[in-house]
ZADO-1210 file (C-alpha; in nm, 4 decimals, padded with zeros to 6 digits):
<atoms>
<atom x="-11.0774" y="-01.6908" z="-08.9397" code="MET" pos="1"/>
<atom x="-11.2434" y="-01.8234" z="-09.0874" code="LYS" pos="2"/>
<atom x="-11.4492" y="-01.7877" z="-09.4895" code="GLU" pos="3"/>
<atom x="-11.8314" y="-01.7413" z="-09.4865" code="VAL" pos="4"/>
<atom x="-12.1175" y="-01.6136" z="-09.6849" code="ILE" pos="5"/>
<atom x="-12.4101" y="-01.4502" z="-09.5550" code="GLY" pos="6"/>
<atom x="-12.7359" y="-01.5978" z="-09.6404" code="VAL" pos="7"/>
<atom x="-13.0791" y="-01.4243" z="-09.5863" code="ARG" pos="8"/>
<atom x="-13.4218" y="-01.6654" z="-09.5803" code="PHE" pos="9"/>
<atom x="-13.6366" y="-01.3735" z="-09.5904" code="ARG" pos="10"/>
<atom x="-13.6779" y="-01.0585" z="-09.8040" code="GLU" pos="11"/>
<atom x="-13.6145" y="-00.8635" z="-09.4650" code="ASN" pos="12"/>
<atom x="-13.4591" y="-01.1267" z="-09.2517" code="GLY" pos="13"/>
<atom x="-13.1851" y="-01.2047" z="-09.0449" code="LYS" pos="14"/>
<atom x="-12.8479" y="-01.2665" z="-09.1892" code="ILE" pos="15"/>
<atom x="-12.6913" y="-01.5663" z="-09.0856" code="TYR" pos="16"/>
<atom x="-12.3571" y="-01.7094" z="-09.2116" code="PHE" pos="17"/>
<atom x="-12.2464" y="-02.0545" z="-09.3752" code="PHE" pos="18"/>
<atom x="-11.9164" y="-02.2231" z="-09.4820" code="ASP" pos="19"/>
<atom x="-11.9008" y="-02.1553" z="-09.8920" code="PRO" pos="20"/>
<atom x="-11.6718" y="-02.4428" z="-09.8915" code="LEU" pos="21"/>
<atom x="-11.5356" y="-02.5289" z="-10.2991" code="ASN" pos="22"/>
<atom x="-11.8238" y="-02.4612" z="-10.4549" code="TYR" pos="23"/>
<atom x="-11.8414" y="-02.0626" z="-10.6511" code="GLU" pos="24"/>
<atom x="-12.0871" y="-01.8283" z="-10.4768" code="VAL" pos="25"/>
<atom x="-12.1451" y="-01.5413" z="-10.5320" code="GLU" pos="26"/>
<atom x="-12.3793" y="-01.2124" z="-10.4364" code="THR" pos="27"/>
<atom x="-12.7055" y="-01.2952" z="-10.5668" code="GLY" pos="28"/>
<atom x="-12.7405" y="-01.6523" z="-10.5544" code="ASN" pos="29"/>
<atom x="-12.9749" y="-01.8649" z="-10.4485" code="ASN" pos="30"/>
<atom x="-12.8518" y="-02.1714" z="-10.2666" code="VAL" pos="31"/>
<atom x="-12.9490" y="-02.4759" z="-10.0099" code="ILE" pos="32"/>
<atom x="-12.8494" y="-02.4733" z="-09.6914" code="VAL" pos="33"/>
<atom x="-12.9447" y="-02.6872" z="-09.3599" code="GLU" pos="34"/>
<atom x="-13.0735" y="-02.4518" z="-09.0558" code="THR" pos="35"/>
<atom x="-13.2543" y="-02.5525" z="-08.7044" code="ALA" pos="36"/>
<atom x="-13.5325" y="-02.6103" z="-08.8776" code="ARG" pos="37"/>
<atom x="-13.4555" y="-02.8318" z="-09.1682" code="GLY" pos="38"/>
<atom x="-13.3137" y="-02.7729" z="-09.5116" code="VAL" pos="39"/>
<atom x="-13.3947" y="-02.4796" z="-09.6247" code="GLU" pos="40"/>
<atom x="-13.3578" y="-02.2305" z="-09.9265" code="PHE" pos="41"/>
<atom x="-13.1649" y="-01.8820" z="-09.9637" code="GLY" pos="42"/>
<atom x="-13.0393" y="-01.6089" z="-10.0887" code="LYS" pos="43"/>
<atom x="-12.6557" y="-01.4897" z="-10.0552" code="VAL" pos="44"/>
<atom x="-12.6670" y="-01.0754" z="-09.9329" code="VAL" pos="45"/>
<atom x="-12.2763" y="-01.1357" z="-09.8478" code="LEU" pos="46"/>
<atom x="-12.0326" y="-01.2370" z="-10.0523" code="GLY" pos="47"/>
<atom x="-11.7144" y="-01.4537" z="-09.9467" code="ARG" pos="48"/>
<atom x="-11.5291" y="-01.2379" z="-09.6172" code="ARG" pos="49"/>
<atom x="-11.3657" y="-01.3525" z="-09.2617" code="GLU" pos="50"/>
<atom x="-11.5043" y="-01.3529" z="-08.9924" code="ILE" pos="51"/>
<atom x="-11.3184" y="-01.4304" z="-08.6479" code="ASP" pos="52"/>
<atom x="-11.3777" y="-01.8599" z="-08.5554" code="GLU" pos="53"/>
<atom x="-11.5036" y="-01.6773" z="-08.1646" code="GLY" pos="54"/>
<atom x="-11.7351" y="-01.4457" z="-08.2231" code="LYS" pos="55"/>
<atom x="-11.9157" y="-01.7342" z="-08.3936" code="MET" pos="56"/>
<atom x="-12.2408" y="-01.7549" z="-08.1847" code="ALA" pos="57"/>
<atom x="-12.2547" y="-02.1212" z="-08.3459" code="SER" pos="58"/>
<atom x="-12.0842" y="-02.3938" z="-08.4815" code="ALA" pos="59"/>
<atom x="-12.1020" y="-02.2870" z="-08.8623" code="LEU" pos="60"/>
<atom x="-12.2258" y="-02.5414" z="-09.0907" code="LYS" pos="61"/>
<atom x="-12.2418" y="-02.5678" z="-09.4663" code="PRO" pos="62"/>
<atom x="-12.3684" y="-02.4953" z="-09.7655" code="ILE" pos="63"/>
<atom x="-12.5619" y="-02.8143" z="-09.9658" code="ILE" pos="64"/>
<atom x="-12.5200" y="-02.6996" z="-10.2928" code="ARG" pos="65"/>
<atom x="-12.6158" y="-02.4056" z="-10.5025" code="ILE" pos="66"/>
<atom x="-12.9596" y="-02.3463" z="-10.6239" code="ALA" pos="67"/>
<atom x="-13.1255" y="-02.4988" z="-10.9347" code="THR" pos="68"/>
<atom x="-13.3756" y="-02.4547" z="-11.1385" code="ASP" pos="69"/>
<atom x="-13.5861" y="-02.7248" z="-10.9847" code="LYS" pos="70"/>
<atom x="-13.4665" y="-02.6529" z="-10.6262" code="ASP" pos="71"/>
<atom x="-13.6138" y="-02.3219" z="-10.7433" code="TYR" pos="72"/>
<atom x="-13.9197" y="-02.3813" z="-10.9187" code="ASP" pos="73"/>
<atom x="-14.0152" y="-02.6348" z="-10.5392" code="LYS" pos="74"/>
<atom x="-13.9584" y="-02.2555" z="-10.3755" code="PHE" pos="75"/>
<atom x="-14.2053" y="-02.1081" z="-10.5455" code="VAL" pos="76"/>
<atom x="-14.4755" y="-02.3878" z="-10.5409" code="GLU" pos="77"/>
<atom x="-14.3748" y="-02.4219" z="-10.1174" code="ASN" pos="78"/>
<atom x="-14.4786" y="-02.0733" z="-10.1369" code="LYS" pos="79"/>
<atom x="-14.8375" y="-02.0894" z="-10.2965" code="GLU" pos="80"/>
<atom x="-14.8839" y="-02.4415" z="-10.0799" code="LYS" pos="81"/>
<atom x="-14.8334" y="-02.1777" z="-09.7629" code="SER" pos="82"/>
<atom x="-15.0729" y="-01.9824" z="-09.9091" code="LYS" pos="83"/>
<atom x="-15.3080" y="-02.2838" z="-09.8918" code="ASN" pos="84"/>
<atom x="-15.1998" y="-02.3875" z="-09.5096" code="ALA" pos="85"/>
<atom x="-15.3031" y="-02.0465" z="-09.3880" code="TYR" pos="86"/>
<atom x="-15.6089" y="-02.0433" z="-09.5565" code="ASP" pos="87"/>
<atom x="-15.6613" y="-02.4081" z="-09.3663" code="VAL" pos="88"/>
<atom x="-15.5101" y="-02.3135" z="-09.0290" code="CYS" pos="89"/>
<atom x="-15.8111" y="-02.0361" z="-09.0997" code="LEU" pos="90"/>
<atom x="-16.0839" y="-02.2055" z="-09.0928" code="GLU" pos="91"/>
<atom x="-15.9464" y="-02.4788" z="-08.8373" code="LYS" pos="92"/>
<atom x="-15.9009" y="-02.2009" z="-08.5839" code="ILE" pos="93"/>
<atom x="-16.1834" y="-02.1082" z="-08.6282" code="LYS" pos="94"/>
<atom x="-16.3617" y="-02.4410" z="-08.5793" code="LYS" pos="95"/>
<atom x="-16.1958" y="-02.5085" z="-08.2330" code="HIS" pos="96"/>
<atom x="-16.3274" y="-02.0753" z="-08.1623" code="ASN" pos="97"/>
<atom x="-15.9357" y="-01.9886" z="-08.0711" code="LEU" pos="98"/>
<atom x="-15.8723" y="-01.6310" z="-07.9576" code="ASP" pos="99"/>
<atom x="-15.5653" y="-01.6019" z="-08.2315" code="MET" pos="100"/>
<atom x="-15.4454" y="-01.4476" z="-08.5112" code="LYS" pos="101"/>
<atom x="-15.2558" y="-01.6220" z="-08.7315" code="LEU" pos="102"/>
<atom x="-15.0114" y="-01.4516" z="-08.9160" code="ILE" pos="103"/>
<atom x="-14.8314" y="-01.6533" z="-09.1960" code="ASP" pos="104"/>
<atom x="-14.7858" y="-02.0032" z="-09.2761" code="ALA" pos="105"/>
<atom x="-14.4613" y="-02.1704" z="-09.4315" code="GLU" pos="106"/>
<atom x="-14.3860" y="-02.4633" z="-09.5375" code="TYR" pos="107"/>
<atom x="-13.9809" y="-02.5222" z="-09.4793" code="THR" pos="108"/>
<atom x="-13.8270" y="-02.6213" z="-09.7743" code="PHE" pos="109"/>
<atom x="-13.7653" y="-03.0436" z="-09.7438" code="ASP" pos="110"/>
<atom x="-14.1817" y="-03.0002" z="-09.6836" code="ASN" pos="111"/>
<atom x="-14.0604" y="-03.1687" z="-09.3536" code="ASN" pos="112"/>
<atom x="-14.2591" y="-02.9200" z="-09.1145" code="LYS" pos="113"/>
<atom x="-14.5382" y="-02.6551" z="-09.1857" code="VAL" pos="114"/>
<atom x="-14.4779" y="-02.3069" z="-08.9520" code="LEU" pos="115"/>
<atom x="-14.7960" y="-02.1268" z="-08.8276" code="PHE" pos="116"/>
<atom x="-14.7058" y="-01.7616" z="-08.6773" code="TYR" pos="117"/>
<atom x="-14.9513" y="-01.6146" z="-08.4673" code="PHE" pos="118"/>
<atom x="-15.0738" y="-01.3320" z="-08.1971" code="THR" pos="119"/>
<atom x="-15.2665" y="-01.3629" z="-07.9145" code="ALA" pos="120"/>
<atom x="-15.3708" y="-01.1194" z="-07.6479" code="ASP" pos="121"/>
<atom x="-15.2185" y="-01.4682" z="-07.3338" code="GLY" pos="122"/>
<atom x="-15.1330" y="-01.8295" z="-07.3636" code="ARG" pos="123"/>
<atom x="-15.2893" y="-02.0360" z="-07.5789" code="ILE" pos="124"/>
<atom x="-15.4631" y="-02.4545" z="-07.5311" code="ASP" pos="125"/>
<atom x="-15.4076" y="-02.5177" z="-07.9504" code="PHE" pos="126"/>
<atom x="-15.3647" y="-02.8993" z="-07.9056" code="ARG" pos="127"/>
<atom x="-15.6807" y="-02.9566" z="-08.0930" code="GLU" pos="128"/>
<atom x="-15.5606" y="-02.7110" z="-08.3759" code="LEU" pos="129"/>
<atom x="-15.2251" y="-02.9755" z="-08.3847" code="VAL" pos="130"/>
<atom x="-15.3516" y="-03.2505" z="-08.4930" code="LYS" pos="131"/>
<atom x="-15.6307" y="-03.1431" z="-08.6986" code="ASP" pos="132"/>
<atom x="-15.3858" y="-02.9714" z="-08.8891" code="LEU" pos="133"/>
<atom x="-15.1526" y="-03.2706" z="-08.8780" code="ALA" pos="134"/>
<atom x="-15.4427" y="-03.4995" z="-09.0029" code="ALA" pos="135"/>
<atom x="-15.4491" y="-03.1925" z="-09.2815" code="VAL" pos="136"/>
<atom x="-15.1497" y="-03.1715" z="-09.3956" code="PHE" pos="137"/>
<atom x="-14.9625" y="-03.5173" z="-09.3428" code="LYS" pos="138"/>
<atom x="-14.6238" y="-03.3206" z="-09.1774" code="THR" pos="139"/>
<atom x="-14.4753" y="-03.1688" z="-08.8767" code="ARG" pos="140"/>
<atom x="-14.6830" y="-02.8441" z="-08.7873" code="ILE" pos="141"/>
<atom x="-14.5196" y="-02.5963" z="-08.5298" code="GLU" pos="142"/>
<atom x="-14.7504" y="-02.2595" z="-08.4530" code="LEU" pos="143"/>
<atom x="-14.5352" y="-01.9480" z="-08.2764" code="ARG" pos="144"/>
<atom x="-14.7045" y="-01.7010" z="-08.0959" code="GLN" pos="145"/>
<atom x="-14.4910" y="-01.3805" z="-08.2119" code="ILE" pos="146"/>
<atom x="-14.5164" y="-01.0283" z="-08.1086" code="GLY" pos="147"/>
<atom x="-14.6979" y="-00.6878" z="-08.2327" code="VAL" pos="148"/>
<atom x="-14.3613" y="-00.6020" z="-08.4194" code="ARG" pos="149"/>
<atom x="-14.2568" y="-00.9044" z="-08.5209" code="ASP" pos="150"/>
<atom x="-14.6279" y="-00.9044" z="-08.6145" code="GLU" pos="151"/>
<atom x="-14.5791" y="-00.6067" z="-08.8644" code="THR" pos="152"/>
<atom x="-14.2299" y="-00.6327" z="-09.0204" code="LYS" pos="153"/>
<atom x="-14.3673" y="-00.9581" z="-09.1818" code="ILE" pos="154"/>
<atom x="-14.7257" y="-00.7844" z="-09.2793" code="VAL" pos="155"/>
<atom x="-14.5684" y="-00.4307" z="-09.3924" code="GLY" pos="156"/>
<atom x="-14.7280" y="-00.1303" z="-09.4102" code="GLY" pos="157"/>
<atom x="-14.7028" y="00.2274" z="-09.4972" code="ILE" pos="158"/>
<atom x="-14.6220" y="00.4268" z="-09.1785" code="GLY" pos="159"/>
<atom x="-14.7130" y="00.8024" z="-09.0184" code="ILE" pos="160"/>
<atom x="-14.4256" y="00.9403" z="-09.2990" code="CYS" pos="161"/>
<atom x="-14.5923" y="00.7739" z="-09.6633" code="GLY" pos="162"/>
<atom x="-14.3010" y="00.5243" z="-09.6405" code="ARG" pos="163"/>
<atom x="-14.3097" y="00.1376" z="-09.6413" code="GLU" pos="164"/>
<atom x="-14.2261" y="00.0683" z="-09.2806" code="LEU" pos="165"/>
<atom x="-13.8683" y="00.0133" z="-09.2369" code="CYS" pos="166"/>
<atom x="-13.8358" y="-00.3323" z="-09.0254" code="CYS" pos="167"/>
<atom x="-14.1227" y="-00.4735" z="-09.3664" code="HIS" pos="168"/>
<atom x="-13.8372" y="-00.3206" z="-09.5966" code="LYS" pos="169"/>
<atom x="-13.4710" y="-00.3061" z="-09.5111" code="HIS" pos="170"/>
<atom x="-13.3973" y="-00.3959" z="-09.1511" code="LEU" pos="171"/>
<atom x="-13.3458" y="-00.7173" z="-09.0640" code="SER" pos="172"/>
<atom x="-13.2982" y="-00.6918" z="-08.6735" code="GLU" pos="173"/>
<atom x="-13.5242" y="-00.4958" z="-08.4055" code="PHE" pos="174"/>
<atom x="-13.2862" y="-00.2090" z="-08.2487" code="VAL" pos="175"/>
<atom x="-13.3755" y="-00.1070" z="-07.8677" code="PRO" pos="176"/>
<atom x="-13.5257" y="00.2708" z="-07.8540" code="VAL" pos="177"/>
<atom x="-13.6460" y="00.4460" z="-07.5295" code="SER" pos="178"/>
<atom x="-13.8457" y="00.7229" z="-07.4243" code="ILE" pos="179"/>
<atom x="-13.5131" y="00.9072" z="-07.3510" code="LYS" pos="180"/>
<atom x="-13.4968" y="00.8778" z="-07.7438" code="MET" pos="181"/>
<atom x="-13.8245" y="01.0714" z="-07.7412" code="ALA" pos="182"/>
<atom x="-13.7241" y="01.3551" z="-07.5231" code="LYS" pos="183"/>
<atom x="-13.3481" y="01.4407" z="-07.6518" code="GLU" pos="184"/>
<atom x="-13.5781" y="01.5243" z="-08.0070" code="GLN" pos="185"/>
<atom x="-13.7605" y="01.7007" z="-07.8519" code="ASN" pos="186"/>
<atom x="-14.0914" y="01.5616" z="-07.9090" code="LEU" pos="187"/>
<atom x="-14.3811" y="01.5486" z="-07.7982" code="SER" pos="188"/>
<atom x="-14.4969" y="01.2018" z="-07.5526" code="LEU" pos="189"/>
<atom x="-14.8166" y="01.1965" z="-07.7071" code="ASN" pos="190"/>
<atom x="-14.8541" y="00.8694" z="-07.8261" code="PRO" pos="191"/>
<atom x="-14.9974" y="00.9086" z="-08.1921" code="THR" pos="192"/>
<atom x="-14.7065" y="01.0741" z="-08.2859" code="LYS" pos="193"/>
<atom x="-14.4106" y="00.8751" z="-08.1381" code="ILE" pos="194"/>
<atom x="-14.5791" y="00.5323" z="-08.2023" code="SER" pos="195"/>
<atom x="-14.5679" y="00.3383" z="-08.4977" code="GLY" pos="196"/>
<atom x="-14.8632" y="00.0928" z="-08.7128" code="VAL" pos="197"/>
<atom x="-14.7641" y="-00.1991" z="-08.4616" code="CYS" pos="198"/>
<atom x="-14.8352" y="00.0809" z="-08.1313" code="GLY" pos="199"/>
<atom x="-14.4581" y="00.0386" z="-08.0297" code="ARG" pos="200"/>
<atom x="-14.1982" y="00.3112" z="-08.0544" code="LEU" pos="201"/>
<atom x="-14.1063" y="00.3934" z="-08.3883" code="MET" pos="202"/>
<atom x="-13.8186" y="00.2511" z="-08.5219" code="CYS" pos="203"/>
<atom x="-13.6906" y="00.5445" z="-08.6936" code="CYS" pos="204"/>
<atom x="-13.5631" y="00.7234" z="-08.3229" code="LEU" pos="205"/>
<atom x="-13.3301" y="00.5394" z="-08.3174" code="LYS" pos="206"/>
<atom x="-13.2584" y="00.6426" z="-08.7332" code="HIS" pos="207"/>
<atom x="-13.1640" y="00.9839" z="-08.6429" code="GLU" pos="208"/>
<atom x="-13.0403" y="00.9589" z="-08.2723" code="GLN" pos="209"/>
<atom x="-12.6864" y="01.0202" z="-08.3046" code="ASP" pos="210"/>
<atom x="-12.7457" y="01.3255" z="-08.5133" code="THR" pos="211"/>
<atom x="-12.9602" y="01.4775" z="-08.2764" code="TYR" pos="212"/>
<atom x="-12.7479" y="01.3670" z="-07.9861" code="GLU" pos="213"/>
<atom x="-12.4124" y="01.5110" z="-08.1971" code="TYR" pos="214"/>
<atom x="-12.6546" y="01.8594" z="-08.2508" code="LEU" pos="215"/>
<atom x="-12.7550" y="01.9359" z="-07.8764" code="ASN" pos="216"/>
<atom x="-12.3653" y="01.8674" z="-07.7058" code="ASP" pos="217"/>
<atom x="-12.3605" y="02.1455" z="-07.9823" code="ARG" pos="218"/>
<atom x="-12.5880" y="02.4204" z="-07.7716" code="LEU" pos="219"/>
<atom x="-12.6315" y="02.5899" z="-07.3947" code="PRO" pos="220"/>
<atom x="-12.9040" y="02.4512" z="-07.1774" code="ASN" pos="221"/>
<atom x="-13.1976" y="02.6657" z="-07.1500" code="VAL" pos="222"/>
<atom x="-13.1787" y="02.8739" z="-06.8659" code="GLY" pos="223"/>
<atom x="-12.8761" y="02.8928" z="-06.8815" code="ASP" pos="224"/>
<atom x="-12.7266" y="03.2589" z="-06.9299" code="TYR" pos="225"/>
<atom x="-12.4356" y="03.2607" z="-07.2655" code="VAL" pos="226"/>
<atom x="-12.2344" y="03.5951" z="-07.4576" code="LYS" pos="227"/>
<atom x="-12.2528" y="03.7301" z="-07.7922" code="THR" pos="228"/>
<atom x="-11.9843" y="03.7690" z="-08.0042" code="VAL" pos="229"/>
<atom x="-12.0734" y="04.1470" z="-07.9728" code="ASP" pos="230"/>
<atom x="-12.0490" y="04.2155" z="-07.5662" code="GLY" pos="231"/>
<atom x="-12.4254" y="04.1594" z="-07.5283" code="LYS" pos="232"/>
<atom x="-12.5176" y="03.9008" z="-07.2074" code="LYS" pos="233"/>
<atom x="-12.8572" y="03.6783" z="-07.2101" code="GLY" pos="234"/>
<atom x="-13.0688" y="03.4142" z="-07.1015" code="GLU" pos="235"/>
<atom x="-13.1468" y="03.1026" z="-07.2504" code="VAL" pos="236"/>
<atom x="-13.5324" y="03.0981" z="-07.3658" code="ALA" pos="237"/>
<atom x="-13.5109" y="02.8158" z="-07.6837" code="SER" pos="238"/>
<atom x="-13.2206" y="02.6363" z="-07.9151" code="VAL" pos="239"/>
<atom x="-13.3169" y="02.5084" z="-08.2370" code="ASN" pos="240"/>
<atom x="-13.1732" y="02.2300" z="-08.2345" code="VAL" pos="241"/>
<atom x="-13.1468" y="02.1321" z="-08.6524" code="LEU" pos="242"/>
<atom x="-13.1106" y="02.5108" z="-08.7729" code="ARG" pos="243"/>
<atom x="-12.8368" y="02.5368" z="-08.4789" code="GLN" pos="244"/>
<atom x="-12.9355" y="02.8521" z="-08.2991" code="LYS" pos="245"/>
<atom x="-13.0145" y="03.0316" z="-07.9577" code="VAL" pos="246"/>
<atom x="-13.3286" y="03.2272" z="-07.8860" code="LYS" pos="247"/>
<atom x="-13.2379" y="03.5009" z="-07.6142" code="LEU" pos="248"/>
<atom x="-13.3356" y="03.7482" z="-07.3440" code="ILE" pos="249"/>
<atom x="-13.1290" y="04.0097" z="-07.3598" code="VAL" pos="250"/>
<atom x="-13.1584" y="04.3192" z="-07.1727" code="THR" pos="251"/>
<atom x="-13.1243" y="04.6538" z="-07.2857" code="LEU" pos="252"/>
<atom x="-12.9581" y="04.9869" z="-07.2473" code="ASP" pos="253"/>
<atom x="-13.2743" y="05.1165" z="-07.0727" code="ASP" pos="254"/>
<atom x="-13.3372" y="04.8799" z="-06.8948" code="ASP" pos="255"/>
<atom x="-13.6026" y="04.6475" z="-07.1281" code="THR" pos="256"/>
<atom x="-13.5863" y="04.2906" z="-07.2648" code="LYS" pos="257"/>
<atom x="-13.6433" y="04.1745" z="-07.6231" code="GLU" pos="258"/>
<atom x="-13.5484" y="03.8216" z="-07.7440" code="ILE" pos="259"/>
<atom x="-13.2737" y="03.8166" z="-07.9984" code="GLU" pos="260"/>
<atom x="-13.1933" y="03.5176" z="-08.2191" code="GLU" pos="261"/>
<atom x="-12.8478" y="03.3933" z="-08.2836" code="TYR" pos="262"/>
<atom x="-12.6512" y="03.1723" z="-08.4292" code="LYS" pos="263"/>
<atom x="-12.4286" y="02.9142" z="-08.2717" code="ILE" pos="264"/>
<atom x="-12.1191" y="03.0407" z="-08.3613" code="GLU" pos="265"/>
<atom x="-12.2208" y="03.4613" z="-08.2416" code="ASP" pos="266"/>
<atom x="-12.2512" y="03.2966" z="-07.8987" code="LEU" pos="267"/>
<atom x="-11.9665" y="03.2594" z="-07.6383" code="LYS" pos="268"/>
<atom x="-12.0377" y="02.9358" z="-07.3746" code="PHE" pos="269"/>
<atom x="-11.8351" y="02.6782" z="-07.2063" code="LYS" pos="270"/>
<atom x="-11.9887" y="02.3102" z="-07.2850" code="HIS" pos="271"/>
<atom x="-12.1043" y="02.1512" z="-07.0339" code="LYS" pos="272"/>
<atom x="-12.2670" y="01.8468" z="-06.9737" code="LYS" pos="273"/>
<atom x="-12.6495" y="01.8641" z="-07.1059" code="ARG" pos="274"/>
<atom x="-12.9328" y="01.9124" z="-06.8665" code="LYS" pos="275"/>
<atom x="-13.1259" y="01.5022" z="-06.7245" code="ASN" pos="276"/>
<atom x="-13.3755" y="01.5812" z="-06.9547" code="ASP" pos="277"/>
<atom x="-13.4922" y="01.2188" z="-07.0064" code="ASP" pos="278"/>
<atom x="-13.7843" y="01.2198" z="-06.6424" code="LYS" pos="279"/>
<atom x="-14.1147" y="01.2096" z="-06.6804" code="ILE" pos="280"/>
<atom x="-14.4342" y="01.3614" z="-06.5390" code="SER" pos="281"/>
<atom x="-14.6556" y="01.1611" z="-06.3934" code="ASP" pos="282"/>
<atom x="-14.9392" y="01.1995" z="-06.6742" code="ALA" pos="283"/>
<atom x="-14.7045" y="01.0788" z="-06.9178" code="GLU" pos="284"/>
<atom x="-14.6078" y="00.7584" z="-06.7473" code="LEU" pos="285"/>
<atom x="-14.9667" y="00.6857" z="-06.7397" code="LYS" pos="286"/>
<atom x="-15.0051" y="00.6817" z="-07.0162" code="LYS" pos="287"/>
<atom x="-14.6871" y="00.4841" z="-07.1517" code="LEU" pos="288"/>
<atom x="-14.7960" y="00.2065" z="-06.8704" code="GLU" pos="289"/>
<atom x="-15.1328" y="00.2166" z="-07.0296" code="ALA" pos="290"/>
<atom x="-15.0074" y="00.1060" z="-07.3439" code="LEU" pos="291"/>
<atom x="-14.7677" y="-00.1058" z="-07.1955" code="GLU" pos="292"/>
<atom x="-14.4730" y="00.0365" z="-07.4599" code="TRP" pos="293"/>
<atom x="-14.1963" y="-00.2510" z="-07.2105" code="LYS" pos="294"/>
<atom x="-14.0368" y="-00.3782" z="-07.5427" code="GLU" pos="295"/>
<atom x="-13.9211" y="-00.7149" z="-07.4819" code="GLY" pos="296"/>
<atom x="-13.7700" y="-00.9365" z="-07.6674" code="LYS" pos="297"/>
<atom x="-13.8363" y="-01.1066" z="-07.9877" code="SER" pos="298"/>
<atom x="-13.9315" y="-01.3908" z="-08.0211" code="LYS" pos="299"/>
<atom x="-13.9663" y="-01.4489" z="-08.3626" code="LEU" pos="300"/>
<atom x="-13.6630" y="-01.6519" z="-08.5320" code="ASP" pos="301"/>
<atom x="-13.6551" y="-01.5405" z="-08.8780" code="ASP" pos="302"/>
<atom x="-13.4393" y="-01.8734" z="-09.0217" code="GLU" pos="303"/>
</atoms>
């Protein structure tokens, strides 16, 4: 077991582990650490804890020191310099007439490198752009092409729920989201209903998936025949997952049929594996293919 602390470099970024050495580090402290990008200023979000060394993907690096007031002032200064770098890069992109959208600019803490994040429909030849930027900033330049989900995570915004986007507010990493989740929750496959600001499936589908799976497992399938506690037998016409109620088509003594609603506790039926509801019609599939809803792997390394 190895004692570590968790450090985050962006407000909503991924958490990285470092060796605290003998420093009295607490949650909320700022620290200076060495990363693959160089020396960085980060915030401790996870206090001292022990983890299995075998589960660590790479060698654990020690922190350099606890950040001082001078370090913090330099961090704030770098933020201002990054804004200027963003404006300069926009001008250079326009000058070279490149078909790319600049998303963010970022200085490393030691000013050893300036990173520019952008989106584009295809590959961009930005060699001349890099030369121009290097001549202006006199330091290493790195341009990183990111996806639309990463763009939304950096820029932020308001979702259709009226709240700040989950990816920008609290999600440190993207979770896999699939069409099956939308089907499980009985949602329409209308793209405008289940896609987020980024145009991909909404991350919040994952938030509620476990609850819907549990509730659905307690209900009969539509079309099944079940018995009620008062001896009636009927065919399941529809189910209300959240209210845990079922509408039955019940045959009365005079052979007439009517629809009656029952709570799940008032029904007797044998639980069995639910039908495969995640089959998508050709029309629905064509809509999804048109939007290229293939999640892919995020290219953003948000150290």
